[in-house]
C-alpha positions as CSV (number, residue, x, y, z in Angstrom):
1,M,91.4,104.8,149.8
2,D,93.0,107.6,147.7
3,Y,91.0,107.0,144.5
4,K,88.1,109.5,144.0
5,Y,85.2,108.6,141.8
6,E,83.8,111.3,139.5
7,I,80.0,111.2,139.2
8,L,77.8,113.4,137.0
9,I,74.2,113.9,137.8
10,V,71.9,115.4,135.2
11,D,68.3,116.3,136.2
12,D,66.1,119.2,135.4
13,V,64.8,119.3,139.0
14,S,67.5,120.6,141.3
15,E,65.8,119.0,144.3
16,N,66.4,115.6,142.8
17,I,70.1,116.3,142.4
18,Q,70.3,117.5,146.0
19,V,68.6,114.4,147.3
20,A,70.8,112.1,145.2
21,I,74.0,113.8,146.4
22,S,72.7,113.7,150.0
23,I,72.1,110.0,149.8
24,L,75.4,109.2,147.9
25,K,77.6,111.6,149.9
26,K,80.9,109.8,150.6
27,K,84.5,111.0,150.8
28,E,85.3,108.8,147.8
29,Y,82.8,110.5,145.5
30,N,83.2,113.8,143.7
31,F,80.0,115.2,142.2
32,S,79.2,117.4,139.2
33,F,75.7,118.3,138.1
34,A,73.7,119.8,135.3
35,L,70.1,120.9,135.0
36,N,69.8,120.0,131.4
37,A,71.5,118.1,128.6
38,K,73.2,121.2,127.1
39,Q,74.9,122.0,130.4
40,A,75.9,118.4,130.7
41,I,77.5,118.4,127.3
42,E,79.6,121.4,128.2
43,I,80.8,119.7,131.4
44,I,81.6,116.5,129.6
45,K,83.8,118.4,127.2
46,T,86.2,119.2,130.0
47,K,85.9,116.4,132.5
48,R,85.9,112.6,132.5
49,F,83.5,110.6,134.8
50,D,83.3,107.2,136.3
51,L,79.5,107.2,136.3
52,M,76.7,109.3,134.9
53,L,73.2,109.5,136.3
54,L,70.8,110.8,133.7
55,D,67.2,111.8,134.1
56,V,65.1,110.4,131.3
57,M,62.4,113.2,131.0
58,M,64.1,116.6,130.4
59,P,63.1,119.5,128.1
60,E,64.6,120.0,124.6
61,I,67.1,117.1,124.8
62,D,66.0,114.1,126.9
63,G,68.1,111.6,128.7
64,F,68.0,109.0,125.9
65,A,69.2,111.6,123.3
66,L,72.0,112.7,125.7
67,A,73.0,109.0,126.3
68,K,73.2,108.4,122.5
69,M,75.5,111.4,122.2
70,I,77.7,110.0,124.9
71,K,77.8,106.5,123.4
72,N,78.8,108.0,120.0
73,T,81.8,109.8,121.5
74,A,84.8,107.5,121.4
75,A,86.6,109.0,124.5
76,I,83.6,108.5,126.8
77,K,81.5,105.8,125.2
78,D,82.4,103.3,127.9
79,T,81.3,105.5,130.8
80,P,78.5,103.6,132.6
81,I,75.1,105.4,132.5
82,I,72.2,104.9,135.0
83,F,68.9,106.3,134.0
84,L,66.8,108.1,136.6
85,T,63.0,108.0,136.0
86,A,59.8,108.4,137.9
87,K,58.1,105.8,135.8
88,V,59.6,102.6,134.5
89,D,57.7,100.9,131.6
90,I,59.0,98.0,129.5
91,E,59.4,100.2,126.3
92,S,61.6,102.7,128.2
93,V,63.7,100.0,129.8
94,E,64.3,98.3,126.5
95,E,65.2,101.7,124.8
96,G,67.6,102.6,127.6
97,F,69.4,99.2,127.6
98,K,69.5,99.3,123.8
99,I,71.3,102.7,123.9
100,G,73.8,101.2,126.4
101,A,72.7,102.1,129.9
102,V,73.8,99.7,132.7
103,D,70.8,100.2,135.0
104,Y,67.7,102.1,136.0
105,V,66.8,103.8,139.3
106,T,63.3,105.0,140.0
107,K,62.3,108.2,141.7
108,P,61.7,109.0,144.5
109,F,65.0,107.4,145.4
110,H,65.2,104.5,147.8
111,P,68.5,105.3,149.6
112,I,69.7,101.6,149.9
113,E,68.9,100.9,146.3
114,L,70.6,104.0,145.0
115,K,73.7,103.5,147.1
116,S,74.0,99.9,146.2
117,R,73.6,100.3,142.4
118,V,75.9,103.3,142.2
119,A,78.6,101.5,144.3
120,N,78.3,98.3,142.3
121,H,78.6,100.0,138.9
122,L,81.5,102.2,140.0
123,E,83.4,99.2,141.3
124,L,82.6,97.2,138.1
125,Y,83.7,100.1,135.9
126,R,86.9,100.5,137.8
127,Y,87.7,96.8,137.5
128,R,87.0,96.9,133.8
129,R,89.3,99.9,133.3
130,E,92.1,98.1,135.3
131,L,91.6,95.0,133.3
132,A,91.8,97.0,130.0
133,L,95.0,98.7,131.3
134,N,96.5,95.4,132.3
135,N,95.6,94.0,128.9
136,K,97.3,96.9,127.1
137,K,100.4,96.5,129.3
138,L,100.4,92.7,128.6
139,I,100.1,93.4,124.8
140,Y,102.8,96.0,125.1
141,D,105.1,93.5,126.9
142,I,104.4,90.8,124.4
143,D,105.0,93.2,121.5
144,T,108.2,94.3,123.1
145,V,109.5,90.7,123.5
146,H,108.3,89.9,120.0
147,N,110.0,92.9,118.5
148,Q,113.2,92.1,120.4
149,H,113.0,88.6,119.1
150,L,112.6,89.9,115.6
151,L,115.5,92.3,116.1
152,D,117.7,89.4,117.3
153,L,116.7,87.4,114.3
154,D,117.4,90.3,112.0
155,V,120.9,90.8,113.6
156,A,121.6,87.0,113.3
157,Q,120.4,87.1,109.7
158,K,122.7,89.9,108.8
159,E,125.6,88.2,110.5
160,I,125.0,85.1,108.5
161,I,125.0,87.2,105.3
162,F,128.3,88.7,106.3
163,I,129.7,85.3,106.9
164,L,128.5,84.0,103.5
165,T,129.9,87.1,101.9
166,D,133.3,86.4,103.4
167,I,133.1,82.8,102.2
168,L,132.3,84.0,98.7
169,E,135.2,86.4,98.7
170,A,137.6,83.7,100.0
171,N,136.4,81.3,97.4
172,S,136.6,83.8,94.5
173,G,140.3,84.4,94.7
174,E,141.3,87.3,92.5
175,T,137.7,88.7,92.6
176,A,137.8,89.6,96.3
177,C,135.7,92.6,97.2
178,H,133.6,92.2,94.0
179,V,130.5,91.3,96.1
180,R,131.0,94.4,98.3
181,R,131.4,96.7,95.3
182,V,128.4,95.2,93.6
183,A,126.3,96.0,96.7
184,Y,127.5,99.6,96.8
185,I,127.0,100.2,93.1
186,S,123.6,98.6,93.3
187,R,122.6,101.0,96.1
188,Q,123.7,104.0,94.0
189,I,121.6,102.9,91.0
190,A,118.6,102.3,93.3
191,L,119.1,105.8,94.8
192,L,119.0,107.2,91.3
193,H,115.9,105.2,90.5
194,G,114.1,106.9,93.5
195,S,111.4,104.3,94.0
196,M,112.8,102.6,97.2
197,D,112.5,103.7,100.8
198,T,115.4,103.4,103.2
199,A,114.4,99.9,104.4
200,E,114.3,98.6,100.8
201,L,117.7,100.2,100.0
202,D,119.1,98.5,103.1
203,I,117.6,95.1,102.0
204,L,119.1,95.5,98.5
205,S,122.5,96.4,100.0
206,L,122.5,93.3,102.2
207,A,121.1,91.0,99.6
208,A,123.2,92.0,96.6
209,P,126.5,90.4,97.9
210,L,124.7,87.0,97.6
211,H,124.0,87.3,93.9
212,D,126.6,84.6,93.1
213,I,126.0,82.4,96.1
214,G,125.3,79.5,93.8
215,K,128.9,79.5,92.6
216,I,130.1,77.9,95.8
217,I,128.8,74.7,94.3
218,I,130.6,75.1,91.0
219,E,134.0,73.3,90.8
220,N,137.0,75.7,91.2
221,E,138.5,74.3,88.0
222,I,135.7,75.9,86.1
223,L,135.2,78.9,88.4
224,H,138.8,80.0,88.1
225,K,139.7,78.8,84.7
226,P,142.1,81.3,83.1
227,G,140.8,80.9,79.6
228,K,137.4,80.8,77.9
229,L,135.0,78.2,79.1
230,T,134.0,75.3,76.8
231,D,130.3,74.9,76.0
232,D,129.9,72.1,78.5
233,E,131.7,74.2,81.2
234,F,129.5,77.2,80.5
235,T,126.4,75.0,80.8
236,I,127.6,74.0,84.2
237,M,128.4,77.6,85.1
238,K,124.9,78.6,84.1
239,E,123.5,76.3,86.8
240,H,124.6,78.6,89.6
241,P,121.3,80.6,89.8
242,A,119.5,77.3,90.3
243,H,122.0,76.3,93.0
244,A,121.4,79.7,94.7
245,M,117.6,79.1,94.7
246,K,118.1,75.7,96.5
247,I,120.4,77.3,99.0
248,L,118.1,80.2,99.8
249,E,114.6,78.7,99.3
250,K,114.0,77.7,102.9
251,S,113.7,81.2,104.4
252,D,110.9,83.8,104.1
253,R,112.8,86.6,105.8
254,E,112.8,89.7,103.7
255,I,116.6,89.9,103.1
256,I,116.9,86.3,102.1
257,K,113.8,86.5,99.8
258,A,115.5,89.5,98.2
259,A,118.8,87.6,97.9
260,R,116.9,84.7,96.3
261,S,115.3,86.9,93.7
262,I,118.6,88.6,92.9
263,A,120.6,85.3,92.7
264,Y,118.0,83.5,90.6
265,E,117.2,86.4,88.2
266,H,120.3,88.5,87.7
267,H,121.3,86.7,84.5
268,E,117.8,87.2,83.0
269,N,117.9,89.7,80.1
270,Y,115.4,92.5,79.6
271,D,114.5,91.2,76.1
272,G,113.8,87.7,77.5
273,T,116.9,86.0,76.1
274,G,118.6,85.4,79.5
275,Y,118.6,82.4,81.9
276,P,117.4,80.3,83.7
277,Q,113.7,81.2,83.2
278,G,113.7,83.5,80.1
279,L,112.0,86.3,82.0
280,K,111.3,89.5,80.2
281,G,111.1,93.2,81.2
282,E,109.5,93.9,84.5
283,E,108.9,90.2,85.1
284,I,112.5,90.4,86.4
285,H,112.6,91.7,90.0
286,I,113.8,95.3,90.2
287,Y,116.5,94.2,92.6
288,A,117.8,91.7,90.0
289,R,117.7,94.3,87.2
290,I,119.8,96.7,89.2
291,V,122.3,94.1,90.4
292,A,122.7,92.8,86.8
293,I,124.1,96.2,85.8
294,A,126.3,96.5,88.9
295,D,127.7,93.0,88.5
296,V,128.7,93.4,84.8
297,F,130.1,96.9,85.5
298,D,132.3,95.7,88.3
299,V,133.4,92.6,86.4
300,L,134.4,94.6,83.3
301,T,136.4,97.2,85.2
302,H,138.4,94.7,87.2
303,E,140.9,92.1,86.2
304,R,139.9,88.5,86.2
305,A,141.9,85.3,85.5
306,Y,140.4,85.1,82.1
307,K,140.5,88.8,81.2
308,K,142.2,92.1,81.8
309,A,140.3,95.1,83.2
310,W,138.5,97.3,80.8
311,T,138.8,101.0,80.9
312,F,135.9,102.9,82.5
313,E,134.9,104.3,79.0
314,E,135.0,100.8,77.4
315,A,132.9,99.3,80.2
316,T,130.3,102.0,80.3
317,G,130.0,102.2,76.6
318,H,129.5,98.4,76.4
319,I,126.8,98.5,79.2
320,I,125.0,101.5,77.7
321,G,124.9,99.7,74.4
322,L,123.0,96.8,75.9
323,G,120.1,99.0,77.2
324,G,116.8,97.5,76.1
325,T,118.3,94.1,75.3
326,K,120.3,92.8,78.3
327,F,119.5,95.6,80.7
328,D,116.5,97.7,81.8
329,P,116.6,100.8,79.5
330,H,115.3,103.1,82.2
331,L,118.1,102.0,84.6
332,I,120.6,102.3,81.8
333,K,119.4,105.9,81.2
334,L,120.0,106.7,84.9
335,F,123.4,105.0,84.7
336,S,124.3,106.9,81.6
337,D,123.2,110.3,82.9
338,N,125.3,109.8,86.1
339,L,128.6,108.3,84.9
340,E,130.7,110.5,87.2
341,V,129.1,108.8,90.2
342,F,130.2,105.4,89.0
343,K,133.6,106.6,87.8
344,E,134.3,107.8,91.3
345,I,133.4,104.4,92.7
346,I,135.8,102.6,90.3
347,E,138.6,105.0,90.8
348,G,138.2,105.0,94.6
349,D,138.8,102.4,97.2
350,S,139.2,98.9,95.6
351,C,137.2,97.2,98.5
352,L,134.3,99.3,99.8
C-alpha cells in the first residue's frame, strides 16, 4: 500500500500524544502533533490531514473552539475530527457532534478501540474523497459530452443558415450578395454602437442574412417585378415578416431567435408607423433597428429590377434624413459620423 495517511494529534499533555502514536504506529500513518490550538493552527496552514485527533480540554483555546475554526475553513472543513477526552458527558458529546466531529475516544486510551476508530474513519474519509473525485470526473465527462453536443448543434445551425442564405441569394436574382453585405454593414454599425460583446456581434452577423427569409414564400412575379408594385401586390409583399416568423418560430437557439426578431421587426419604424406590429422606439429589437439601416443602405446603393443604384451621397442623405422617424436616431448619428467606413464597403468588393 503506497498511500500514506496524514494524522494530526493535538493535546496539551505530551505523554498522551506519545501514547496515541505508540498505539497507532503503522507504516501507513504519518503523524504531526501540537501541544495547543495555536500550534495546531500554524501546522494546518501548511499541511492537509486525513484525520485530526483533538483534546477537548486545552488552555486558552479548547478543542471545541479549534474544531469550529477548522469547520469554518473551506479547504479543510471536511477533514474528520475525533475528540479525545478524559470525561464524556452527554452535553459534551452533543456539542462535539453539533460542531461536526465524527467520534469520541476516551482517555486513558484503550488500544483496540483507538486503533479501530482511527482506521474506520480514515478508510471512510478516503472513500468519501474518492467518491467526490469520481463524481467530479463524471460531471466533467458529462459536461464535456454536453458541450461537444452543443458545439455540434451550433455548427449544424450555422451550416443551415449558410444554406438558407444561399437559397435566398439564388432566389433573389439580381440582388445576389445583398444578404451578405447587409450582415457586414450591420456588424459595422453594431461595432460603432459599442454595446455588444463578441458573441452578440457574431450572432448578429449570422442572423442578419435571414432578414428577408419570409420572401421565399412571395411569388416571383411580385418579388422580381420590374416596375412599381400595386397596392394589392405591396400588401402581399408586406406579409413576408409574418412568413419569416412562421418559418423560424420553432427554434429557441440564440441565432435563430435573433434571426426571428430581425426578420419580423426590420420593417418597424422608430416612430411607430412601420409594420407588421407598429412597434416604436426601443420596443424594436436592437438587432432589427441595426439591420433596418443596413438593408435600406444596401438596397439604395445597388441596382434592382425596379430602380437604378443611387449614389453614395444620395443614399446616405436619404437615410440620415429619416433618423427619428424610420430609423433609430442614435444609430443614424453613428452612421452619419462614420460615413467613410460605409463608403469603403460600397466601393469595395461587391460580394463580401
